[in-house]
N, CA, C and O atoms as a GROMACS GRO file, in nm:
protein
  476
    1GLN      N    1   1.744   0.906   0.502
    1GLN     CA    2   1.642   0.841   0.515
    1GLN      C    3   1.577   0.694   0.379
    1GLN      O    4   1.603   0.702   0.259
    2VAL      N    5   1.535   0.634   0.411
    2VAL     CA    6   1.452   0.517   0.317
    2VAL      C    7   1.354   0.635   0.239
    2VAL      O    8   1.291   0.715   0.309
    3GLN      N    9   1.348   0.640   0.141
    3GLN     CA   10   1.272   0.695   0.072
    3GLN      C   11   1.121   0.573  -0.099
    3GLN      O   12   1.184   0.527  -0.193
    4PHE      N   13   1.039   0.560  -0.100
    4PHE     CA   14   0.919   0.495  -0.107
    4PHE      C   15   0.922   0.551  -0.302
    4PHE      O   16   0.920   0.659  -0.361
    5VAL      N   17   0.929   0.379  -0.349
    5VAL     CA   18   0.838   0.436  -0.493
    5VAL      C   19   0.721   0.395  -0.545
    5VAL      O   20   0.738   0.343  -0.655
    6GLU      N   21   0.600   0.399  -0.507
    6GLU     CA   22   0.516   0.311  -0.585
    6GLU      C   23   0.477   0.286  -0.744
    6GLU      O   24   0.490   0.363  -0.839
    7SER      N   25   0.434   0.170  -0.740
    7SER     CA   26   0.382   0.117  -0.929
    7SER      C   27   0.307   0.033  -0.952
    7SER      O   28   0.297  -0.059  -0.871
    8GLY      N   29   0.262   0.033  -1.018
    8GLY     CA   30   0.136  -0.087  -1.052
    8GLY      C   31   0.008  -0.097  -1.053
    8GLY      O   32  -0.062  -0.198  -1.062
    9GLY      N   33  -0.031   0.057  -1.039
    9GLY     CA   34  -0.188   0.067  -1.073
    9GLY      C   35  -0.240   0.103  -1.228
    9GLY      O   36  -0.191   0.058  -1.331
   10GLY      N   37  -0.307   0.159  -1.221
   10GLY     CA   38  -0.391   0.112  -1.279
   10GLY      C   39  -0.568   0.114  -1.362
   10GLY      O   40  -0.629   0.183  -1.280
   11THR      N   41  -0.614   0.097  -1.411
   11THR     CA   42  -0.742   0.090  -1.447
   11THR      C   43  -0.805  -0.017  -1.461
   11THR      O   44  -0.745  -0.104  -1.524
   12VAL      N   45  -0.927  -0.048  -1.417
   12VAL     CA   46  -0.932  -0.190  -1.432
   12VAL      C   47  -1.146  -0.234  -1.378
   12VAL      O   48  -1.227  -0.164  -1.318
   13GLN      N   49  -1.158  -0.359  -1.432
   13GLN     CA   50  -1.324  -0.390  -1.418
   13GLN      C   51  -1.363  -0.376  -1.314
   13GLN      O   52  -1.272  -0.380  -1.230
   14PRO      N   53  -1.477  -0.358  -1.267
   14PRO     CA   54  -1.493  -0.406  -1.104
   14PRO      C   55  -1.502  -0.611  -1.135
   14PRO      O   56  -1.562  -0.689  -1.209
   15GLY      N   57  -1.382  -0.616  -1.002
   15GLY     CA   58  -1.371  -0.750  -0.965
   15GLY      C   59  -1.280  -0.795  -1.016
   15GLY      O   60  -1.269  -0.917  -1.007
   16GLY      N   61  -1.164  -0.714  -1.099
   16GLY     CA   62  -1.050  -0.745  -1.136
   16GLY      C   63  -0.957  -0.710  -1.022
   16GLY      O   64  -0.994  -0.655  -0.918
   17SER      N   65  -0.824  -0.750  -1.050
   17SER     CA   66  -0.721  -0.727  -0.969
   17SER      C   67  -0.583  -0.643  -1.010
   17SER      O   68  -0.579  -0.590  -1.122
   18LEU      N   69  -0.480  -0.632  -0.926
   18LEU     CA   70  -0.373  -0.541  -0.964
   18LEU      C   71  -0.329  -0.579  -0.853
   18LEU      O   72  -0.409  -0.604  -0.763
   19ARG      N   73  -0.174  -0.593  -0.829
   19ARG     CA   74  -0.062  -0.618  -0.700
   19ARG      C   75   0.075  -0.444  -0.750
   19ARG      O   76   0.172  -0.417  -0.821
   20LEU      N   77   0.000  -0.393  -0.670
   20LEU     CA   78   0.113  -0.273  -0.610
   20LEU      C   79   0.212  -0.305  -0.570
   20LEU      O   80   0.215  -0.393  -0.484
   21SER      N   81   0.309  -0.255  -0.609
   21SER     CA   82   0.462  -0.236  -0.573
   21SER      C   83   0.524  -0.074  -0.494
   21SER      O   84   0.505   0.042  -0.533
   22CYS      N   85   0.591  -0.119  -0.389
   22CYS     CA   86   0.669  -0.018  -0.324
   22CYS      C   87   0.822  -0.049  -0.323
   22CYS      O   88   0.893  -0.120  -0.252
   23ALA      N   89   0.844   0.036  -0.435
   23ALA     CA   90   1.018  -0.007  -0.344
   23ALA      C   91   1.086   0.140  -0.311
   23ALA      O   92   1.065   0.253  -0.353
   24ALA      N   93   1.215   0.061  -0.180
   24ALA     CA   94   1.250   0.119  -0.126
   24ALA      C   95   1.394   0.138  -0.159
   24ALA      O   96   1.457   0.045  -0.208
   25SER      N   97   1.460   0.273  -0.131
   25SER     CA   98   1.582   0.328  -0.193
   25SER      C   99   1.698   0.303  -0.078
   25SER      O  100   1.804   0.363  -0.096
   26GLY      N  101   1.684   0.205   0.055
   26GLY     CA  102   1.677   0.139   0.136
   26GLY      C  103   1.685   0.026   0.128
   26GLY      O  104   1.677  -0.029   0.017
   27SER      N  105   1.712  -0.072   0.291
   27SER     CA  106   1.668  -0.123   0.353
   27SER      C  107   1.593  -0.163   0.416
   27SER      O  108   1.638  -0.187   0.528
   28ILE      N  109   1.401  -0.207   0.394
   28ILE     CA  110   1.303  -0.242   0.426
   28ILE      C  111   1.293  -0.316   0.570
   28ILE      O  112   1.194  -0.303   0.641
   29ALA      N  113   1.404  -0.394   0.606
   29ALA     CA  114   1.395  -0.538   0.715
   29ALA      C  115   1.437  -0.487   0.815
   29ALA      O  116   1.436  -0.569   0.907
   30SER      N  117   1.481  -0.370   0.850
   30SER     CA  118   1.487  -0.301   1.002
   30SER      C  119   1.336  -0.189   0.999
   30SER      O  120   1.312  -0.116   1.095
   31ILE      N  121   1.266  -0.192   0.901
   31ILE     CA  122   1.157  -0.078   0.953
   31ILE      C  123   1.028  -0.125   0.981
   31ILE      O  124   0.958  -0.193   0.906
   32SER      N  125   0.997  -0.081   1.110
   32SER     CA  126   0.906  -0.157   1.227
   32SER      C  127   0.763  -0.217   1.163
   32SER      O  128   0.707  -0.326   1.163
   33VAL      N  129   0.727  -0.040   1.089
   33VAL     CA  130   0.581  -0.113   1.046
   33VAL      C  131   0.554  -0.043   0.901
   33VAL      O  132   0.521   0.070   0.868
   34MET      N  133   0.578  -0.142   0.842
   34MET     CA  134   0.509  -0.032   0.672
   34MET      C  135   0.379  -0.009   0.684
   34MET      O  136   0.311  -0.083   0.754
   35LEU      N  137   0.324   0.100   0.616
   35LEU     CA  138   0.161   0.112   0.576
   35LEU      C  139   0.115   0.109   0.431
   35LEU      O  140   0.202   0.100   0.344
   36TRP      N  141  -0.004   0.114   0.401
   36TRP     CA  142  -0.058   0.146   0.297
   36TRP      C  143  -0.181   0.267   0.326
   36TRP      O  144  -0.254   0.271   0.424
   37TYR      N  145  -0.180   0.332   0.248
   37TYR     CA  146  -0.277   0.468   0.231
   37TYR      C  147  -0.290   0.495   0.165
   37TYR      O  148  -0.190   0.532   0.103
   38ARG      N  149  -0.418   0.511   0.100
   38ARG     CA  150  -0.493   0.568  -0.021
   38ARG      C  151  -0.597   0.702  -0.007
   38ARG      O  152  -0.677   0.697   0.087
   39GLN      N  153  -0.600   0.828  -0.100
   39GLN     CA  154  -0.703   0.901  -0.141
   39GLN      C  155  -0.799   0.904  -0.245
   39GLN      O  156  -0.769   0.956  -0.352
   40ALA      N  157  -0.878   0.869  -0.233
   40ALA     CA  158  -0.955   0.949  -0.302
   40ALA      C  159  -0.986   1.101  -0.369
   40ALA      O  160  -0.919   1.193  -0.323
   41PRO      N  161  -1.072   1.127  -0.461
   41PRO     CA  162  -1.096   1.209  -0.492
   41PRO      C  163  -1.139   1.312  -0.394
   41PRO      O  164  -1.226   1.262  -0.323
   42GLY      N  165  -1.122   1.403  -0.370
   42GLY     CA  166  -1.200   1.479  -0.272
   42GLY      C  167  -1.271   1.479  -0.112
   42GLY      O  168  -1.356   1.539  -0.045
   43LYS      N  169  -1.165   1.360  -0.103
   43LYS     CA  170  -1.184   1.277   0.005
   43LYS      C  171  -0.992   1.259   0.078
   43LYS      O  172  -0.888   1.235   0.016
   44GLN      N  173  -1.020   1.289   0.256
   44GLN     CA  174  -0.895   1.274   0.273
   44GLN      C  175  -0.806   1.152   0.245
   44GLN      O  176  -0.870   1.052   0.215
   45ARG      N  177  -0.672   1.139   0.248
   45ARG     CA  178  -0.622   0.995   0.312
   45ARG      C  179  -0.651   0.907   0.404
   45ARG      O  180  -0.664   0.895   0.525
   46GLU      N  181  -0.656   0.867   0.336
   46GLU     CA  182  -0.730   0.653   0.470
   46GLU      C  183  -0.604   0.581   0.470
   46GLU      O  184  -0.550   0.569   0.360
   47TRP      N  185  -0.560   0.543   0.548
   47TRP     CA  186  -0.529   0.446   0.598
   47TRP      C  187  -0.574   0.341   0.554
   47TRP      O  188  -0.695   0.328   0.570
   48VAL      N  189  -0.481   0.192   0.463
   48VAL     CA  190  -0.552   0.081   0.420
   48VAL      C  191  -0.511  -0.028   0.503
   48VAL      O  192  -0.591  -0.099   0.564
   49ALA      N  193  -0.372  -0.043   0.506
   49ALA     CA  194  -0.308  -0.119   0.548
   49ALA      C  195  -0.188  -0.176   0.634
   49ALA      O  196  -0.086  -0.113   0.607
   50THR      N  197  -0.168  -0.270   0.724
   50THR     CA  198  -0.036  -0.248   0.786
   50THR      C  199   0.046  -0.350   0.775
   50THR      O  200   0.009  -0.424   0.685
   51LEU      N  201   0.151  -0.390   0.832
   51LEU     CA  202   0.264  -0.476   0.772
   51LEU      C  203   0.333  -0.420   0.902
   51LEU      O  204   0.368  -0.302   0.909
   52THR      N  205   0.350  -0.502   0.995
   52THR     CA  206   0.511  -0.549   1.072
   52THR      C  207   0.616  -0.579   1.023
   52THR      O  208   0.611  -0.608   0.903
   53SER      N  209   0.777  -0.587   1.103
   53SER     CA  210   0.873  -0.644   1.048
   53SER      C  211   0.822  -0.785   1.063
   53SER      O  212   0.705  -0.821   1.081
   54GLU      N  213   0.968  -0.886   1.047
   54GLU     CA  214   0.964  -0.990   1.038
   54GLU      C  215   1.004  -1.067   1.195
   54GLU      O  216   0.976  -1.176   1.245
   55THR      N  217   1.098  -0.926   1.248
   55THR     CA  218   1.118  -0.979   1.391
   55THR      C  219   0.973  -0.975   1.511
   55THR      O  220   0.956  -1.043   1.612
   56SER      N  221   0.883  -0.862   1.446
   56SER     CA  222   0.781  -0.891   1.523
   56SER      C  223   0.636  -0.943   1.459
   56SER      O  224   0.516  -0.913   1.466
   57GLY      N  225   0.712  -1.029   1.400
   57GLY     CA  226   0.593  -1.124   1.347
   57GLY      C  227   0.574  -1.091   1.224
   57GLY      O  228   0.517  -1.193   1.185
   58SER      N  229   0.582  -1.000   1.104
   58SER     CA  230   0.504  -1.014   1.018
   58SER      C  231   0.320  -0.951   1.029
   58SER      O  232   0.265  -0.906   0.928
   59LEU      N  233   0.272  -0.957   1.119
   59LEU     CA  234   0.160  -0.885   1.118
   59LEU      C  235   0.090  -0.789   1.045
   59LEU      O  236   0.144  -0.679   1.034
   60THR      N  237  -0.017  -0.806   0.993
   60THR     CA  238  -0.124  -0.783   0.941
   60THR      C  239  -0.273  -0.730   1.000
   60THR      O  240  -0.359  -0.781   1.072
   61GLN      N  241  -0.260  -0.626   0.946
   61GLN     CA  242  -0.409  -0.538   0.946
   61GLN      C  243  -0.462  -0.477   0.880
   61GLN      O  244  -0.397  -0.379   0.845
   62TYR      N  245  -0.597  -0.486   0.822
   62TYR     CA  246  -0.638  -0.423   0.705
   62TYR      C  247  -0.784  -0.322   0.768
   62TYR      O  248  -0.845  -0.339   0.874
   63LEU      N  249  -0.807  -0.226   0.670
   63LEU     CA  250  -0.907  -0.143   0.653
   63LEU      C  251  -1.027  -0.226   0.639
   63LEU      O  252  -1.050  -0.307   0.549
   64ASN      N  253  -1.128  -0.186   0.778
   64ASN     CA  254  -1.208  -0.326   0.754
   64ASN      C  255  -1.296  -0.352   0.597
   64ASN      O  256  -1.360  -0.455   0.579
   65SER      N  257  -1.289  -0.247   0.497
   65SER     CA  258  -1.410  -0.264   0.383
   65SER      C  259  -1.266  -0.331   0.229
   65SER      O  260  -1.289  -0.316   0.109
   66VAL      N  261  -1.118  -0.407   0.294
   66VAL     CA  262  -1.078  -0.434   0.207
   66VAL      C  263  -1.017  -0.548   0.250
   66VAL      O  264  -0.928  -0.609   0.191
   67LYS      N  265  -1.080  -0.583   0.381
   67LYS     CA  266  -1.044  -0.726   0.443
   67LYS      C  267  -1.075  -0.848   0.363
   67LYS      O  268  -1.173  -0.895   0.305
   68GLY      N  269  -0.973  -0.873   0.382
   68GLY     CA  270  -1.044  -1.050   0.284
   68GLY      C  271  -1.037  -1.028   0.114
   68GLY      O  272  -1.050  -1.118   0.030
   69ARG      N  273  -1.012  -0.888   0.089
   69ARG     CA  274  -0.914  -0.885  -0.112
   69ARG      C  275  -0.792  -0.873  -0.114
   69ARG      O  276  -0.721  -0.944  -0.186
   70PHE      N  277  -0.731  -0.754  -0.011
   70PHE     CA  278  -0.644  -0.702   0.002
   70PHE      C  279  -0.543  -0.770   0.068
   70PHE      O  280  -0.580  -0.823   0.173
   71THR      N  281  -0.382  -0.791   0.027
   71THR     CA  282  -0.324  -0.906   0.084
   71THR      C  283  -0.214  -0.766   0.057
   71THR      O  284  -0.208  -0.682  -0.033
   72PHE      N  285  -0.118  -0.798   0.209
   72PHE     CA  286   0.000  -0.654   0.215
   72PHE      C  287   0.120  -0.796   0.208
   72PHE      O  288   0.079  -0.905   0.248
   73SER      N  289   0.199  -0.790   0.179
   73SER     CA  290   0.331  -0.831   0.188
   73SER      C  291   0.468  -0.845   0.174
   73SER      O  292   0.454  -0.836   0.052
   74ARG      N  293   0.581  -0.859   0.186
   74ARG     CA  294   0.714  -0.792   0.150
   74ARG      C  295   0.827  -0.888   0.151
   74ARG      O  296   0.861  -0.986   0.217
   75ASP      N  297   0.882  -0.804   0.030
   75ASP     CA  298   1.003  -0.909   0.003
   75ASP      C  299   1.113  -0.813   0.005
   75ASP      O  300   1.133  -0.724  -0.077
   76ASN      N  301   1.213  -0.855   0.156
   76ASN     CA  302   1.345  -0.789   0.230
   76ASN      C  303   1.444  -0.743   0.104
   76ASN      O  304   1.497  -0.640   0.062
   77ALA      N  305   1.435  -0.907   0.066
   77ALA     CA  306   1.556  -0.929  -0.037
   77ALA      C  307   1.540  -0.797  -0.162
   77ALA      O  308   1.647  -0.766  -0.214
   78LYS      N  309   1.476  -0.758  -0.186
   78LYS     CA  310   1.444  -0.680  -0.313
   78LYS      C  311   1.390  -0.517  -0.241
   78LYS      O  312   1.386  -0.416  -0.311
   79ASN      N  313   1.360  -0.518  -0.128
   79ASN     CA  314   1.362  -0.414  -0.057
   79ASN      C  315   1.178  -0.319  -0.125
   79ASN      O  316   1.156  -0.214  -0.185
   80THR      N  317   1.121  -0.393  -0.089
   80THR     CA  318   0.999  -0.385  -0.204
   80THR      C  319   0.870  -0.458  -0.097
   80THR      O  320   0.890  -0.552  -0.020
   81VAL      N  321   0.740  -0.388  -0.117
   81VAL     CA  322   0.665  -0.420  -0.066
   81VAL      C  323   0.568  -0.383  -0.160
   81VAL      O  324   0.578  -0.295  -0.246
   82TYR      N  325   0.438  -0.484  -0.129
   82TYR     CA  326   0.338  -0.516  -0.225
   82TYR      C  327   0.219  -0.530  -0.100
   82TYR      O  328   0.227  -0.555   0.020
   83LEU      N  329   0.096  -0.500  -0.203
   83LEU     CA  330  -0.037  -0.475  -0.208
   83LEU      C  331  -0.139  -0.582  -0.299
   83LEU      O  332  -0.185  -0.545  -0.407
   84GLN      N  333  -0.160  -0.681  -0.258
   84GLN     CA  334  -0.250  -0.766  -0.386
   84GLN      C  335  -0.369  -0.693  -0.364
   84GLN      O  336  -0.402  -0.666  -0.249
   85MET      N  337  -0.446  -0.653  -0.474
   85MET     CA  338  -0.586  -0.635  -0.458
   85MET      C  339  -0.717  -0.714  -0.525
   85MET      O  340  -0.789  -0.688  -0.621
   86ASN      N  341  -0.714  -0.786  -0.459
   86ASN     CA  342  -0.844  -0.889  -0.564
   86ASN      C  343  -1.037  -0.811  -0.567
   86ASN      O  344  -1.076  -0.698  -0.535
   87ASP      N  345  -1.098  -0.908  -0.608
   87ASP     CA  346  -1.184  -0.811  -0.645
   87ASP      C  347  -1.246  -0.673  -0.565
   87ASP      O  348  -1.306  -0.643  -0.462
   88LEU      N  349  -1.186  -0.611  -0.692
   88LEU     CA  350  -1.172  -0.466  -0.685
   88LEU      C  351  -1.320  -0.432  -0.682
   88LEU      O  352  -1.417  -0.499  -0.714
   89LYS      N  353  -1.307  -0.283  -0.622
   89LYS     CA  354  -1.487  -0.256  -0.620
   89LYS      C  355  -1.450  -0.072  -0.660
   89LYS      O  356  -1.358  -0.014  -0.603
   90PRO      N  357  -1.548   0.002  -0.772
   90PRO     CA  358  -1.524   0.129  -0.784
   90PRO      C  359  -1.503   0.221  -0.658
   90PRO      O  360  -1.484   0.340  -0.679
   91GLU      N  361  -1.506   0.165  -0.505
   91GLU     CA  362  -1.493   0.281  -0.444
   91GLU      C  363  -1.375   0.245  -0.355
   91GLU      O  364  -1.370   0.261  -0.233
   92ASP      N  365  -1.233   0.166  -0.475
   92ASP     CA  366  -1.176   0.140  -0.437
   92ASP      C  367  -1.075   0.240  -0.512
   92ASP      O  368  -0.954   0.224  -0.498
   93THR      N  369  -1.121   0.334  -0.584
   93THR     CA  370  -1.065   0.367  -0.632
   93THR      C  371  -0.985   0.536  -0.596
   93THR      O  372  -1.046   0.633  -0.550
   94ALA      N  373  -0.877   0.532  -0.621
   94ALA     CA  374  -0.827   0.591  -0.530
   94ALA      C  375  -0.585   0.648  -0.613
   94ALA      O  376  -0.509   0.611  -0.702
   95VAL      N  377  -0.585   0.735  -0.511
   95VAL     CA  378  -0.409   0.710  -0.551
   95VAL      C  379  -0.368   0.601  -0.394
   95VAL      O  380  -0.431   0.611  -0.289
   96TYR      N  381  -0.263   0.513  -0.415
   96TYR     CA  382  -0.246   0.447  -0.302
   96TYR      C  383  -0.093   0.498  -0.263
   96TYR      O  384  -0.012   0.521  -0.353
   97TYR      N  385  -0.072   0.508  -0.176
   97TYR     CA  386   0.118   0.517  -0.164
   97TYR      C  387   0.111   0.451  -0.021
   97TYR      O  388   0.024   0.420   0.060
   98CYS      N  389   0.264   0.445  -0.032
   98CYS     CA  390   0.340   0.322   0.071
   98CYS      C  391   0.402   0.427   0.171
   98CYS      O  392   0.434   0.545   0.151
   99ASN      N  393   0.409   0.358   0.270
   99ASN     CA  394   0.475   0.462   0.372
   99ASN      C  395   0.536   0.321   0.492
   99ASN      O  396   0.489   0.208   0.507
  100ASP      N  397   0.680   0.405   0.576
  100ASP     CA  398   0.718   0.394   0.663
  100ASP      C  399   0.654   0.446   0.765
  100ASP      O  400   0.658   0.568   0.757
  101ALA      N  401   0.541   0.378   0.942
  101ALA     CA  402   0.513   0.424   0.986
  101ALA      C  403   0.521   0.578   1.048
  101ALA      O  404   0.434   0.654   1.090
  102SER      N  405   0.696   0.591   1.032
  102SER     CA  406   0.804   0.700   1.105
  102SER      C  407   0.774   0.803   1.049
  102SER      O  408   0.763   0.900   1.125
  103ARG      N  409   0.748   0.828   0.899
  103ARG     CA  410   0.740   0.910   0.851
  103ARG      C  411   0.615   0.959   0.810
  103ARG      O  412   0.605   1.006   0.697
  104VAL      N  413   0.526   0.956   0.878
  104VAL     CA  414   0.350   0.989   0.810
  104VAL      C  415   0.320   1.108   0.898
  104VAL      O  416   0.247   1.192   0.845
  105PRO      N  417   0.379   1.144   1.077
  105PRO     CA  418   0.337   1.198   1.087
  105PRO      C  419   0.415   1.323   1.104
  105PRO      O  420   0.399   1.407   1.192
  106LYS      N  421   0.517   1.324   0.993
  106LYS     CA  422   0.675   1.430   0.944
  106LYS      C  423   0.604   1.461   0.782
  106LYS      O  424   0.670   1.501   0.687
  107ASN      N  425   0.436   1.427   0.778
  107ASN     CA  426   0.376   1.442   0.605
  107ASN      C  427   0.482   1.418   0.457
  107ASN      O  428   0.484   1.486   0.355
  108LEU      N  429   0.556   1.308   0.488
  108LEU     CA  430   0.678   1.301   0.416
  108LEU      C  431   0.607   1.168   0.385
  108LEU      O  432   0.571   1.075   0.457
  109TRP      N  433   0.597   1.204   0.177
  109TRP     CA  434   0.486   1.094   0.106
  109TRP      C  435   0.538   1.037  -0.061
  109TRP      O  436   0.544   1.122  -0.150
  110GLY      N  437   0.551   0.989  -0.072
  110GLY     CA  438   0.548   0.906  -0.280
  110GLY      C  439   0.456   1.001  -0.313
  110GLY      O  440   0.375   1.073  -0.253
  111GLN      N  441   0.510   0.970  -0.488
  111GLN     CA  442   0.451   1.062  -0.528
  111GLN      C  443   0.275   0.950  -0.540
  111GLN      O  444   0.175   1.014  -0.573
  112GLY      N  445   0.258   0.806  -0.513
  112GLY     CA  446   0.196   0.796  -0.495
  112GLY      C  447   0.117   0.646  -0.642
  112GLY      O  448   0.205   0.623  -0.726
  113THR      N  449   0.010   0.580  -0.665
  113THR     CA  450   0.023   0.530  -0.745
  113THR      C  451  -0.132   0.506  -0.810
  113THR      O  452  -0.213   0.447  -0.739
  114GLN      N  453  -0.171   0.548  -0.939
  114GLN     CA  454  -0.342   0.562  -0.925
  114GLN      C  455  -0.459   0.434  -0.926
  114GLN      O  456  -0.472   0.434  -1.048
  115VAL      N  457  -0.515   0.370  -0.898
  115VAL     CA  458  -0.596   0.285  -0.898
  115VAL      C  459  -0.683   0.376  -0.997
  115VAL      O  460  -0.671   0.499  -1.003
  116THR      N  461  -0.771   0.302  -1.074
  116THR     CA  462  -0.892   0.333  -1.093
  116THR      C  463  -1.017   0.176  -1.155
  116THR      O  464  -1.012   0.098  -1.250
  117VAL      N  465  -1.105   0.195  -1.052
  117VAL     CA  466  -1.165   0.048  -1.101
  117VAL      C  467  -1.318   0.128  -1.119
  117VAL      O  468  -1.393   0.185  -1.039
  118SER      N  469  -1.322   0.095  -1.294
  118SER     CA  470  -1.468   0.124  -1.347
  118SER      C  471  -1.498   0.020  -1.484
  118SER      O  472  -1.425  -0.055  -1.548
  119SER      N  473  -1.612   0.047  -1.490
  119SER     CA  474  -1.656  -0.036  -1.594
  119SER      C  475  -1.691   0.020  -1.697
  119SER      O  476  -1.731  -0.046  -1.793
   0.00000   0.00000   0.00000
């Protein structure tokens, strides 16, 4: 089963940008739906964004609070998905996780990457 390793997190000031990467241990081309989630301190993990496969039109959906600021993309040749995050806000502070939608009901997650937005 494909596993994922997230990276690219860090500490930025409000208004800053980060690009998160999620490297898969195998091919992502056939994965129907990829997701980004995040978990802020003391809160439940929440869905952030969805990206469907190329054969399904590479459709995207975003949490309302990140719409227009975050962009979910994929590079099948590198077996990597990305989350470009612009105009970051303190409320975006969380550990970010990527996943194959089929793994979510099984509660299978990577280690995530920490994003901290603070002045």
